[in-house]
C-alpha positions in Angstrom: 11.9 -10.5 -3.1 13.4 -9.2 -6.4 15.9 -6.4 -6.4 14.3 -3.1 -7.4 15.6 -2.1 -10.8 14.0 -1.2 -14.1 14.9 -4.5 -15.9 13.6 -6.6 -13.1 10.3 -4.6 -12.9 9.9 -4.9 -16.6 10.4 -8.7 -16.6 8.1 -9.2 -13.6 5.4 -7.0 -15.1 5.6 -8.8 -18.4 5.2 -12.1 -16.5 2.3 -11.0 -14.3 0.4 -9.3 -17.1 0.4 -12.6 -19.0 -1.0 -14.4 -15.9 -4.7 -14.3 -16.7 -5.6 -16.0 -13.4 -3.7 -13.4 -11.4 -5.4 -10.6 -13.4 -8.8 -12.0 -12.7 -8.1 -12.2 -8.9 -6.8 -8.6 -8.9 -9.6 -7.2 -10.9 -12.2 -9.0 -8.8 -10.7 -7.9 -5.5 -9.9 -4.3 -6.4 -13.3 -4.0 -8.1 -15.0 -5.1 -5.0 -13.1 -2.5 -2.9 -14.0 0.3 -5.4 -17.7 -0.7 -5.5 -17.9 -0.6 -1.7 -16.1 2.7 -1.5 -18.5 4.3 -4.0 -21.5 3.0 -2.0 -20.1 4.4 1.2 -19.3 7.7 -0.3 -22.8 8.0 -1.7 -24.4 7.0 1.6 -22.4 9.5 3.6 -23.0 13.1 2.4 -20.2 14.7 4.5 -17.6 12.4 3.0 -15.8 15.0 0.8 -16.0 17.6 3.6 -14.3 15.1 6.0 -11.7 14.4 3.3 -10.9 18.1 3.2 -10.7 18.3 7.0 -8.4 15.3 7.1 -6.1 16.9 4.5 -6.1 20.2 6.4 -5.1 18.4 9.7 -2.3 16.4 7.9 -1.0 19.6 6.3 -0.9 21.3 9.7 0.8 18.3 11.3 3.5 18.0 8.6 4.2 21.8 8.8 4.6 21.5 12.6 6.2 18.1 12.7 9.2 18.8 14.9 7.1 20.6 17.5 4.4 18.0 17.5 6.9 15.2 17.9 8.4 16.9 20.9 4.9 17.4 22.4 4.0 13.8 21.8 7.3 12.6 23.3 6.6 14.5 26.6 3.1 13.2 26.9 4.0 9.6 25.9 6.9 9.4 28.3 4.8 11.0 31.1 2.5 7.9 30.9 5.4 5.5 31.3 6.1 4.8 27.6 9.7 4.5 26.3 10.4 6.2 23.0 13.3 5.6 20.6 13.9 7.7 17.6 15.5 5.6 14.8 17.4 7.4 12.2 17.2 4.5 9.7 16.0 0.9 9.4 19.2 -0.5 10.9 18.8 1.5 14.1 15.2 0.5 14.4 16.0 -3.2 13.8 18.9 -3.2 16.3 16.9 -1.6 19.0 14.1 -4.2 18.8 16.5 -7.1 18.4 18.5 -6.0 21.4 15.3 -5.5 23.4 14.1 -9.1 22.5 17.5 -10.4 23.5 17.4 -8.6 26.9 13.9 -9.9 27.6 14.9 -13.4 26.5 12.0 -13.4 24.1 11.5 -16.6 22.1 8.1 -15.9 20.5 6.9 -12.6 19.1 3.3 -12.0 17.8 2.9 -9.2 15.3 -0.1 -7.1 14.5 -0.2 -5.6 11.0 2.6 -3.2 10.3 4.0 -2.0 7.0 6.7 -0.1 9.0 8.2 -3.4 10.2 8.1 -4.7 6.6 10.0 -1.5 5.7 12.8 -2.2 8.2 12.9 -6.0 7.4 12.3 -6.7 11.1 11.1 -10.3 10.8 14.3 -11.5 9.1 16.4 -9.8 11.8 14.5 -11.5 14.7 14.6 -14.9 13.0 18.3 -14.7 12.5 18.6 -14.0 16.3 16.6 -17.1 17.1 13.2 -15.5 17.8 10.1 -17.0 16.4 8.0 -14.3 14.7 4.3 -14.9 13.9 2.2 -12.6 11.8 -1.3 -12.6 13.3 -3.2 -10.5 10.7 -4.9 -13.1 8.6 -3.6 -11.8 5.3 -0.1 -11.4 6.7 -0.2 -14.9 8.2 -1.1 -16.3 4.8 1.7 -14.6 2.9 4.1 -15.5 5.8 3.2 -19.2 5.3 4.0 -18.8 1.6 7.3 -17.1 2.3 6.2 -14.0 0.5 5.9 -10.3 1.2 2.5 -8.6 1.2 1.1 -7.8 -2.3 -1.1 -5.0 -1.1 -0.9 -2.5 1.8 -4.1 -3.5 3.5 -5.0 -6.7 1.7 -1.7 -8.6 1.8 -3.1 -11.8 0.1 -5.0 -10.0 -2.6 -3.3 -12.1 -5.3 -4.6 -15.3 -3.9 -8.0 -17.1 -4.3 -9.8 -19.1 -1.6 -8.7 -22.2 -3.4 -5.1 -21.1 -3.2 -5.5 -20.5 0.6 -7.3 -23.8 1.0 -4.4 -25.7 -0.6 -1.9 -23.7 1.5 -3.5 -24.5 4.8 -3.9 -28.1 3.8 -0.2 -28.3 3.0 1.2 -26.1 5.9 -1.3 -26.7 8.7 -2.4 -30.2 7.8 -6.0 -29.1 7.9 -8.7 -30.6 5.7 -8.9 -28.9 2.3 -11.7 -26.3 2.2 -12.7 -23.4 0.0 -15.1 -21.9 2.6 -13.8 -18.5 3.9 -15.3 -19.1 7.3 -13.7 -22.5 7.7 -10.4 -21.1 6.5 -10.6 -18.3 9.0 -11.5 -20.7 11.8 -8.4 -22.8 10.9 -6.2 -19.8 11.2 -7.8 -18.7 14.5 -7.2 -22.2 15.9 -3.5 -22.0 15.1 -3.0 -18.4 16.2 -5.0 -18.2 19.4 -2.7 -20.2 21.7 0.3 -18.2 20.4 -1.1 -14.9 21.8 -1.1 -16.4 25.3 2.4 -17.8 24.9 4.1 -14.8 23.3 6.9 -13.0 25.1 6.6 -9.8 23.1 4.0 -8.1 20.9 4.9 -5.9 17.9 2.4 -3.7 16.2 2.1 -0.8 13.8 0.4 2.5 14.6 -2.1 4.5 12.5 -2.0 7.7 14.5 0.0 9.4 17.2 -1.9 12.0 19.2 0.5 14.8 20.3 -2.0 16.3 22.8 -2.4 13.1 24.8 0.6 11.0 24.0 -1.7 8.2 22.7 -1.2 5.5 20.1 -4.2 4.7 17.9 -4.5 1.4 16.0 -7.4 0.7 13.7 -8.1 -2.9 12.6 -10.8 -5.4 11.8 -9.6 -8.7 13.3 -8.8 -8.0 16.9 -5.3 -9.3 16.5 -3.8 -5.9 17.1 -5.7 -5.6 20.4 -4.5 -9.0 21.5 -0.9 -8.2 20.5 -1.0 -5.1 22.7 -2.8 -6.4 25.8 -1.5 -10.0 26.3 2.3 -9.9 26.1 4.2 -8.3 28.9 6.4 -6.3 26.5 4.9 -4.5 23.5 6.8 -2.6 20.8 5.0 -0.2 18.4 6.8 0.8 15.2 5.7 3.7 13.0 6.9 6.6 10.9 7.4 10.1 12.3 4.7 11.4 10.0 1.9 9.6 11.8 1.5 12.3 14.5 -1.6 14.5 14.5 -2.1 17.5 16.8 -5.2 16.9 18.9 -7.6 14.1 20.0 -10.4 16.0 18.4 -8.7 15.7 15.0 -8.9 12.0 15.0 -12.6 11.8 14.1 -12.0 13.3 10.6 -9.6 10.4 9.8 -11.9 7.7 11.3 -14.7 9.0 9.1 -12.7 8.6 5.8 -10.1 5.9 6.5 -12.2 2.8 6.5 -14.7 4.2 4.0 -11.8 4.7 1.5 -9.8 1.6 2.3 -12.4 -1.1 2.5 -15.8 0.6 2.1 -16.7 0.1 5.7 -18.3 2.8 7.9 -15.7 2.2 10.6 -13.2 -0.5 11.3 -14.2 -3.2 13.8 -11.7 -2.1 16.4 -10.3 1.3 17.2 -7.6 0.8 19.9 -6.2 3.6 22.1 -2.9 2.6 23.8 -2.1 5.0 26.7 1.1 3.7 28.2 1.9 0.5 30.0 -0.3 -1.3 32.5 -1.0 0.6 35.7 -1.2 -0.9 39.2 -5.0 -1.1 39.2 -5.3 -2.6 35.6 -5.7 -6.3 35.0 -4.2 -6.5 31.5 -1.9 -4.6 29.1 1.9 -4.6 28.7 4.2 -4.0 31.6 6.5 -2.3 29.2 5.5 -0.2 26.2 8.2 0.8 23.7 7.6 3.0 20.6 10.1 3.1 17.8 9.7 6.3 15.8 11.2 5.8 12.3 12.8 8.4 10.1 14.4 6.3 7.4 14.3 9.0 4.8 11.2 10.9 5.9 13.1 14.0 6.9 14.5 14.1 3.3 10.9 14.0 2.1 10.0 16.8 4.5 12.7 19.0 3.1 11.4 18.7 -0.5 8.5 21.2 -1.0 6.8 18.9 -3.5 7.6 15.4 -2.1 6.6 16.3 1.5 2.9 16.0 0.6 3.5 12.2 0.3 3.9 12.3 4.1 0.1 12.9 4.4 -0.4 9.2 3.4 -2.7 7.2 5.7 -1.6 3.8 4.2 -5.2 3.0 3.2 -4.2 1.3 0.0 -7.0 2.9 -2.1 -4.7 4.2 -4.7 -3.6 0.7 -5.4 -7.2 -0.5 -6.0 -7.8 2.2 -8.6 -4.4 2.2 -10.4 -4.5 0.7 -13.9 -0.8 -0.4 -13.5 -1.2 -2.1 -10.1 -4.4 -3.8 -11.2 -2.5 -5.4 -14.1 0.8 -6.4 -12.5 0.1 -6.8 -8.8 2.2 -5.7 -5.8 5.1 -8.2 -6.1 6.2 -6.9 -9.5 7.3 -3.6 -7.9 10.1 -5.3 -5.9 9.5 -2.9 -3.0 7.7 -3.0 0.3 5.2 -0.3 -0.8 3.7 -1.0 -4.2 1.4 1.0 -6.4 1.2 4.8 -6.8 2.0 5.6 -3.2 5.0 3.2 -3.3 6.3 4.8 -6.4 6.5 8.2 -4.7 7.8 7.1 -1.2 10.1 4.2 -2.0 12.9 6.3 -3.5 13.2 8.1 -0.2 12.3 5.4 2.3 13.5 2.1 1.1 15.9 1.9 -1.8 17.1 5.5 -2.3 18.4 5.8 -5.9 17.3 2.3 -6.9 13.5 2.8 -7.4 13.6 6.0 -9.5 12.1 4.0 -12.5 8.8 3.4 -10.6 7.8 7.1 -11.1 7.7 6.3 -14.9 5.5 3.2 -14.4 2.3 5.3 -14.3 -0.4 6.5 -16.7 -0.8 9.8 -14.8 -4.5 9.3 -15.1 -5.1 11.0 -11.7 -7.5 8.3 -10.3 -5.1 7.9 -7.3 -5.5 11.6 -6.4 -9.3 11.4 -6.7 -9.7 8.5 -4.4 -7.1 9.4 -1.8 -8.7 10.2 1.6 -6.4 13.2 2.0 -6.2 14.1 -1.8 -2.4 13.7 -2.2 -1.5 15.0 -5.7 0.3 11.8 -6.6 0.5 12.6 -10.4 2.3 15.9 -9.6 4.7 14.1 -7.3 5.4 11.5 -9.9 6.3 14.2 -12.5 8.5 15.8 -9.9 10.3 12.5 -9.3 10.7 11.9 -13.0 12.4 15.4 -13.3 14.7 14.6 -10.3 15.6 11.2 -11.8 16.6 12.7 -15.1 18.4 15.7 -13.5 20.4 13.5 -11.1 21.1 10.7 -13.6 19.4 8.0 -11.5 19.0 4.5 -12.9 15.8 4.6 -15.0 16.9 2.7 -18.0 14.3 0.3 -19.5 15.1 -2.8 -21.6 14.3 -0.8 -24.8 17.4 1.3 -24.1 17.7 5.0 -23.3 18.5 6.1 -26.9 15.4 4.4 -28.2 13.2 5.9 -25.5 14.6 9.4 -26.0 14.2 9.2 -29.8 10.5 8.0 -29.4 9.9 10.8 -26.9 11.3 13.4 -29.3 9.0 12.2 -32.1 6.0 12.2 -29.8 6.8 15.8 -28.6 7.1 17.0 -32.2 3.8 15.5 -33.2 1.8 16.4 -30.1 3.0 20.0 -30.3 1.1 20.1 -33.6 -2.4 19.2 -32.6 -4.0 19.7 -36.0 -1.6 17.3 -37.6 -1.9 14.9 -34.7 -5.7 14.8 -35.1 -5.5 14.4 -38.9 -3.1 11.5 -38.6 -5.3 9.9 -35.9 -8.3 10.1 -38.2 -6.3 8.7 -41.1 -5.0 5.8 -38.9 -8.6 5.1 -37.8 -9.8 4.9 -41.4 -7.0 2.5 -42.4 -7.4 0.3 -39.4 -11.2 0.2 -39.3 -11.4 -3.1 -41.3 -9.4 -4.7 -38.5 -11.5 -3.4 -35.7 -14.1 -5.3 -33.7 -16.7 -3.3 -31.8 -14.5 -0.2 -31.9 -11.3 -2.0 -30.7 -8.2 -3.4 -32.3 -6.9 -6.8 -31.1 -3.7 -6.4 -33.1 -1.6 -3.5 -34.3 1.2 -3.7 -36.8 4.8 -3.1 -35.8 6.2 -1.0 -34.2 3.0 -0.8 -32.1 2.4 -4.6 -31.6 3.3 -4.5 -27.9 0.2 -2.3 -27.3 -2.1 -5.1 -28.1 -0.1 -8.0 -26.7 -2.2 -8.1 -23.5 -5.1 -5.7 -24.1 -7.3 -4.4 -26.9 -6.6 -0.9 -28.3 -9.4 1.7 -29.0 -9.7 2.5 -32.7 -7.7 5.7 -33.3 -9.7 8.8 -34.1 -13.0 7.4 -32.9 -13.1 9.3 -29.6 -15.6 8.4 -26.8 -18.3 6.2 -28.4 -20.9 3.6 -27.7 -18.4 0.8 -28.2 -16.0 2.1 -25.5 -19.0 2.6 -23.1 -20.2 -0.9 -23.8 -16.7 -2.3 -23.3 -16.5 -0.5 -19.9 -19.9 -1.9 -18.9 -18.9 -5.4 -19.9 -15.7 -5.1 -17.8 -17.7 -3.9 -14.8 -20.3 -6.6 -15.2 -17.6 -9.3 -15.5 -15.9 -8.1 -12.3 -19.2 -8.0 -10.5 -20.0 -11.5 -11.4 -16.6 -12.7 -10.3 -17.1 -10.9 -7.0 -20.4 -12.6 -6.4 -18.9 -16.0 -7.2 
């Protein structure tokens, strides 16, 4: 994993944008997600009403966070659960490593959890001699490759079925195959026995219900359910912001989460964990531990603008629609949480002061806010973080140099504050460049604008929305659709 800094992000972005194969994979996968989301939204008339209700509940929960956490703690511990509040990633890691050591755990199976990625738990357990196995298929694939997830809900989004076939042939000695069902069967064959042999299970949590003290996990593969029922010791790890007030509130989130994340009506599994195994129960853990993680979240809570980011459900939809993420992929960000949501939470959660530049890696198009199931105003928060970064002198320097950026920005402000002159110059540029245009687009611009056309075509200045741009958009959609079908 690269260090998060402006120069590294710039270099990684330049490399990934030039990787046409990676761009095709990202466009096909994210395009498929967006197509399914649009279909589900159209087929479910209350979708936008449910989004509004989900946002209302999250706003209430964040406003009442200390009280709800105290209520959840009482009810969770009353059911036999053991709760640990971790101030930072180190405290969370140490608690789990010490627990594994006390239980003499040699094998840990993990359900999907971005929070454990955030605290770098796998490396800590491995250093302590504990075998850690990711059991979510995408997480298992990137673990075999020695990588971090490239996407919040689709960790292997940057890989094709051919890539995975070669990986399984090399790492698992299975016959090479490009068939998704055969590849899934191969993974299942290698993982199934591990569930029964595991000494400890570790999972993430989607929701904490204060009223009942329940943990709620939503998933599609059943690995989360097996990770919480077969091992004798189970540890759940999640952020303090995941608490919601009442059981009745959950339905609003279940209506929008899967529809927005994957375009499903509902995830295949909705798991409720209500404490450790009771005397009359045949399965479930004998010990249930919950690590509630702060790690910068209270700093976000104290910021009247940034606190809205705590509404996030980790659905990954903003990544699918983001023009930056769709070009560079998740690994270029150098952080656990990529894309628009990563750009607004990483400065507080992961590398405080070292990821300020990510707020500037955005077009501010607003598509992320539109698709978000709780309508987080990500563009507003990005602008807020840009202001904080400049006010506090955080490292945001790009390879072009701060002086050059400031000079360019001053010229742009001067011109854009004179709209009549800007429109006249745009029309003039369009007239001069028209002989170089093809179907309303420029494949090359003269210096100092050459970088704009290095990896993409540029609309002819002054032409405005026209038939050419509409045809180009349709061609892009049709190409993505054909790749998805293939």
